[in-house]
VEXSEGU-781004 format. One record per residue: residue number from 1; residue in one letter; chain; z, x, y of N, C-alpha, C, O in turn. Coordinates in Angstrom, 1 decimal, decimal comma. Atoms other than C-alpha are relative to their C-alpha. Layout:
 pos code unit   n_zz   n_xx   n_yy  ca_zz  ca_xx  ca_yy   c_zz   c_xx   c_yy   o_zz   o_xx   o_yy
 NUM    a    A      Z      X      Y      Z      X      Y      Z      X      Y      Z      X      Y
...
//
This chain:
 pos code unit   n_zz   n_xx   n_yy  ca_zz  ca_xx  ca_yy   c_zz   c_xx   c_yy   o_zz   o_xx   o_yy
   1    m    A    0,0    0,8   -1,2    0,0    0,0    0,0    0,0    0,9    1,2   -0,6    0,5    2,3
   2    l    A   -0,1   -0,9   -1,1    0,8    2,9    2,3   -1,4    0,5    0,4   -1,8    0,6    1,5
   3    n    A    1,3   -0,5   -0,2   -2,7    4,3    1,9   -0,9   -1,0    0,7   -1,6   -0,7    1,6
   4    v    A    0,8    1,1   -0,6   -4,4    1,0    2,8    0,5   -0,2    1,4   -0,3   -0,4    2,3
   5    a    A   -0,6    0,2   -1,3   -2,0    0,5    5,7   -0,4    1,1    1,0   -0,7    0,9    2,2
   6    l    A    0,4   -1,1   -0,9   -2,8    4,0    7,1   -1,5   -0,1    0,4   -1,8    0,2    1,5
   7    n    A    1,4    0,2   -0,4   -6,5    3,3    6,9   -0,2   -1,1    1,0   -1,0   -1,0    1,9
   8    a    A    0,1    1,1   -0,9   -6,0    0,0    8,7    0,4    0,5    1,4   -0,2    0,2    2,4
   9    r    A   -0,4   -0,6   -1,2   -4,1    1,9   11,4   -1,1    0,8    0,7   -1,3    0,7    1,9
  10    d    A    1,1   -0,9   -0,5   -6,9    4,4   11,8   -1,2   -0,9    0,5   -2,0   -0,4    1,3
  11    a    A    1,1    0,9   -0,4   -9,4    1,5   12,1    0,3   -0,8    1,3   -0,6   -1,5    1,8
  12    m    A   -0,4    0,7   -1,2   -7,5    0,2   15,1    0,6    0,9    1,0    1,8    0,8    1,4
  13    p    A   -0,5   -1,0   -0,9   -7,2    3,1   17,5    0,6   -0,5    1,3    1,4    0,1    2,0
  14    d    A   -0,5    0,6   -1,3   -6,6    0,8   20,5    1,0   -1,1   -0,3    1,3   -1,9    0,6
  15    g    A   -0,9    1,0    0,3   -4,1   -1,3   18,7   -0,6   -1,2   -0,8   -1,8   -1,3   -0,8
  16    g    A    0,5    1,2    0,8   -4,4   -4,5   16,6    1,1   -0,6   -0,8    2,3   -0,4   -0,5
  17    c    A   -1,0    0,7    0,9   -2,7   -6,5   13,9   -0,3    0,3   -1,4   -1,4    0,2   -1,9
  18    l    A    0,1   -0,2    1,5   -2,0   -5,6   10,3    0,9   -1,1   -0,6    2,1   -1,2   -0,3
  19    t    A   -0,7    1,1    0,6   -1,0   -8,6    8,2    0,1    0,4   -1,5   -0,9    0,7   -2,1
  20    i    A   -0,3   -0,3    1,4    0,6   -8,1    4,8    0,5   -1,3   -0,6    1,5   -1,8   -0,2
  21    r    A   -0,4    1,2    0,7    0,9  -11,1    2,4    0,1    0,3   -1,4   -0,6    1,0   -2,0
  22    t    A   -0,2   -0,1    1,5    2,2  -11,4   -1,1    0,0   -1,4   -0,6    0,4   -2,4    0,1
  23    s    A   -0,1    1,3    0,7    2,0  -14,2   -3,6   -0,1    0,3   -1,5   -0,3    1,5   -1,9
  24    k    A    0,1   -0,1    1,4    2,0  -14,8   -7,3   -1,1   -1,0   -0,5   -1,1   -2,1    0,0
  25    v    A    1,0    0,8    0,5   -0,9  -16,2   -9,3    0,1    0,0   -1,5    0,3    1,0   -2,1
  26    e    A    0,0    0,2    1,5   -1,0  -17,5  -12,9   -1,4   -0,1   -0,4   -2,1   -1,1   -0,1
  27    v    A    1,4    0,1    0,6   -4,3  -16,8  -14,6    0,1   -0,6   -1,4    0,6    0,0   -2,3
  28    t    A    0,1    0,7    1,3   -4,9  -19,2  -17,4   -1,3    0,1   -0,7   -1,5    0,1   -1,9
  29    d    A    1,3    0,0    0,5   -8,6  -19,1  -17,7   -0,8    1,1    0,8   -1,4    0,7    1,8
  30    p    A    0,7   -1,0   -0,8  -10,1  -15,7  -16,6   -1,5   -0,3    0,1   -2,1   -0,9   -0,8
  31    p    A    1,4    0,3   -0,2  -13,6  -15,9  -15,2   -0,9    0,8   -1,0   -0,5    1,9   -1,4
  32    p    A    0,8   -0,7    1,0  -16,4  -15,0  -17,7   -0,6    1,3    0,6   -1,1    2,1   -0,2
  33    t    A    0,6   -1,2   -0,5  -17,6  -12,3  -15,3    1,0    1,2    0,0    0,6    2,3    0,3
  34    d    A   -1,0   -1,1    0,0  -14,4  -10,3  -15,8    0,6    0,0   -1,4    1,6   -0,7   -1,7
  35    d    A   -0,5    0,0    1,4  -13,8   -9,4  -19,5    1,2    0,8   -0,1    1,8    0,9   -1,2
  36    e    A   -1,3   -0,7    0,0  -10,8   -7,2  -18,6    1,2   -0,8    0,4    2,3   -0,4    0,1
  37    l    A   -1,1    0,8   -0,5   -8,7   -9,8  -16,9    0,6   -0,9   -1,1   -0,1   -1,7   -1,7
  38    k    A   -0,7    0,8    1,1   -6,1  -11,3  -19,3    0,8   -1,1    0,6    1,3   -0,9    1,7
  39    p    A   -0,9    1,0   -0,5   -4,2  -14,5  -18,9    1,4    0,5    0,2    1,8    1,4   -0,5
  40    g    A   -1,3   -0,4   -0,3   -0,8  -14,1  -17,4    0,3   -0,1    1,5   -0,5   -0,6    2,3
  41    a    A   -0,5    0,0   -1,4    1,2  -13,8  -14,2   -0,3    1,3    0,7   -0,1    2,4    0,2
  42    y    A    0,4   -1,2   -0,8   -0,1  -11,4  -11,5    0,6   -0,1    1,4    0,7   -1,2    2,0
  43    a    A   -0,4   -0,1   -1,5    1,3  -10,3   -8,1   -1,3    0,2    0,8   -2,2    1,0    0,4
  44    v    A    1,1   -0,1   -0,9   -1,2  -10,6   -5,3    0,5    0,6    1,3    1,4    0,2    1,9
  45    l    A   -0,3   -0,7   -1,2   -1,1   -8,2   -2,4   -1,2    0,0    0,9   -2,3    0,5    0,5
  46    v    A    1,1    0,0   -0,9   -3,3   -8,8    0,6    0,3    0,7    1,3    1,4    0,4    1,9
  47    l    A   -0,2   -0,6   -1,3   -3,6   -6,5    3,6   -1,3   -0,3    0,8   -2,4   -0,1    0,3
  48    e    A    1,1    0,4   -0,9   -5,8   -7,6    6,5    0,3    0,5    1,4    1,4    0,5    1,9
  49    d    A   -0,2   -0,6   -1,3   -6,3   -5,9    9,8   -1,1   -0,5    0,9   -2,1   -1,1    0,5
  50    t    A    1,0    0,4   -1,0   -8,2   -6,6   13,0   -0,8    1,2    0,5   -1,2    1,3    1,7
  51    g    A    0,7   -1,2   -0,3   -9,9   -3,2   12,9   -1,5   -0,2    0,2   -2,0   -1,3    0,2
  52    c    A    1,4    0,1   -0,3  -13,5   -2,4   13,6   -0,9   -0,3   -1,1   -2,1   -0,6   -0,9
  53    g    A    0,8    0,3    1,1  -14,7   -3,0   10,1   -0,9    1,2   -0,5   -0,8    2,3    0,1
  54    m    A    0,8   -1,1    0,5  -17,2   -1,0    8,1   -1,5   -0,5   -0,2   -1,7   -1,7   -0,5
  55    v    A    1,4    0,3    0,2  -21,0   -1,0    7,9   -0,2    0,0   -1,6    0,6    0,6   -2,3
  56    p    A    0,2    0,1    1,4  -22,3   -1,9    4,4   -0,1    1,3   -0,8    0,4    1,4   -1,9
  57    e    A    0,1   -1,3    0,6  -23,2    1,7    3,6    1,3    0,7   -0,3    1,5    1,3   -1,3
  58    v    A   -1,4   -0,6    0,2  -19,6    2,8    4,1    0,8   -0,8   -1,0    1,5   -0,2   -1,8
  59    a    A   -0,7    0,9    0,9  -18,1   -0,2    2,4   -0,4    0,3   -1,5    0,5    0,1   -2,4
  60    a    A    0,5   -0,2    1,3  -20,2    0,6   -0,7    0,6    1,3   -0,6    0,6    1,5   -1,8
  61    r    A   -0,5   -1,3    0,5  -18,5    4,1   -1,0    1,5    0,2    0,2    2,0    1,2   -0,2
  62    v    A   -1,4   -0,3   -0,4  -14,9    3,6    0,1    0,9    0,4   -1,2    1,9    1,0   -1,0
  63    f    A   -0,8   -0,3    1,1  -13,5    3,9   -3,4   -0,4    1,3   -0,7    0,2    1,7   -1,8
  64    e    A    0,5   -1,3    0,6  -15,4    7,2   -4,2    1,0    1,1    0,3    1,4    1,2    1,5
  65    p    A   -0,9   -1,1   -0,3  -13,0   10,2   -4,6   -0,7    0,9    1,0   -1,9    1,3    0,9
  66    f    A    0,4   -0,9   -1,0  -13,3   12,5   -1,6   -0,9   -0,5    1,1   -1,4    0,2    1,9
  67    f    A    0,8    0,6   -1,1  -15,4   10,1    0,5    1,0   -0,4    1,1    2,0   -1,1    0,9
  68    t    A   -0,8    0,3   -1,2  -13,9    9,9    4,0   -0,9   -0,2    1,2   -2,0    0,5    1,3
  69    t    A    0,7    0,2   -1,3  -15,1    8,7    7,4    0,7    0,7    1,1    0,3    0,7    2,3
  70    k    A   -0,8   -0,7   -1,1  -12,4   10,7    9,2   -0,5    1,4    0,3   -1,2    2,0   -0,5
  71    t    A    0,4   -1,3   -0,4  -13,0   13,8   11,1    0,8    1,1   -0,8    1,9    0,8   -1,4
  72    g    A   -0,6   -1,1    0,7  -12,1   17,2    9,6    1,5    0,1    0,2    2,0    0,0    1,3
  73    g    A   -1,5   -0,2   -0,1   -8,4   17,7    8,8    0,8   -1,3    0,1    2,0   -1,2    0,1
  74    r    A   -0,7    1,3   -0,2   -7,6   14,0    9,1    0,1   -0,8   -1,3    0,9   -1,8   -1,4
  75    g    A    0,0    0,8    1,2   -8,3   12,7    5,6   -0,6    0,8   -1,2   -1,5    1,6   -1,0
  76    t    A    0,4   -0,7    1,2   -8,8   13,9    2,1   -1,1   -0,9   -0,8   -1,8   -0,3   -1,6
  77    g    A    0,9    0,9    0,7  -10,9   10,9    0,9    0,6   -0,4   -1,4   -0,1   -0,9   -2,3
  78    l    A   -0,7    0,3    1,3   -8,3   10,3   -1,9    0,8   -1,3    0,1    1,1   -1,9   -0,9
  79    g    A   -0,8    1,2   -0,2   -6,4    7,3   -0,4   -0,5   -1,2   -0,7    0,2   -1,7   -1,6
  80    l    A    0,5    1,2    0,6   -8,5    4,4   -1,4   -0,5    0,2   -1,5   -0,4   -0,7   -2,3
  81    s    A    0,4   -0,2    1,4   -9,8    6,0   -4,6    1,3    0,0   -0,9    1,2   -0,4   -2,0
  82    m    A   -1,3    0,1    0,8   -6,1    6,4   -5,7    0,4   -1,5   -0,1    0,9   -1,9   -1,1
  83    v    A   -0,3    1,5    0,1   -5,5    2,7   -4,8   -0,8   -0,7   -1,1   -0,3   -1,4   -1,9
  84    y    A    0,9    0,6    0,9   -8,5    1,7   -6,8    0,4    0,3   -1,5    0,5   -0,5   -2,3
  85    a    A   -0,4   -0,5    1,3   -7,5    3,8   -9,8    1,3   -0,6   -0,5    1,4   -1,0   -1,6
  86    l    A   -1,3    0,6    0,4   -3,9    2,5   -9,8   -0,1   -1,4   -0,3    0,4   -1,9   -1,3
  87    c    A    0,1    1,4    0,3   -4,9   -1,1   -9,6   -0,8   -0,3   -1,3   -0,4   -1,2   -2,0
  88    n    A    0,7    0,2    1,2   -7,4   -0,8  -12,4    0,7    0,6   -1,2    0,5    0,0   -2,3
  89    s    A   -0,7   -0,5    1,2   -5,2    1,3  -14,7    1,1   -0,9   -0,4    1,5   -0,9   -1,6
  90    s    A   -1,1    0,9    0,4   -2,5   -1,4  -14,6   -0,5   -1,3   -0,6    0,3   -2,1   -1,0
  91    r    A    0,6    1,2    0,6   -4,9   -4,0  -15,9    0,0    0,1   -1,5   -0,3   -0,9   -2,2
  92    t    A    0,1   -0,1    1,5   -4,7   -2,7  -19,5    1,4   -0,2   -0,7    1,5   -0,2   -1,9
//
């Protein structure tokens, strides 16, 4: 969550709003498009900011390890790839 919040902060250099919401969802019938999602109770975490957003070319790469849009010395490009790996590893 910290990695995502830091990215949100950086996307709002002149200030803005970061909203964090949590909820619980019960999956009883997983969608046929997701063969890894199993029935059960899941925690939902939503982070939303009023930042500048991303162009589609950047959005397509945000979870790649070492991809960063930050200037030299400000980012490793590991934050969102770590978030992605953590979320997907907990699905098994």
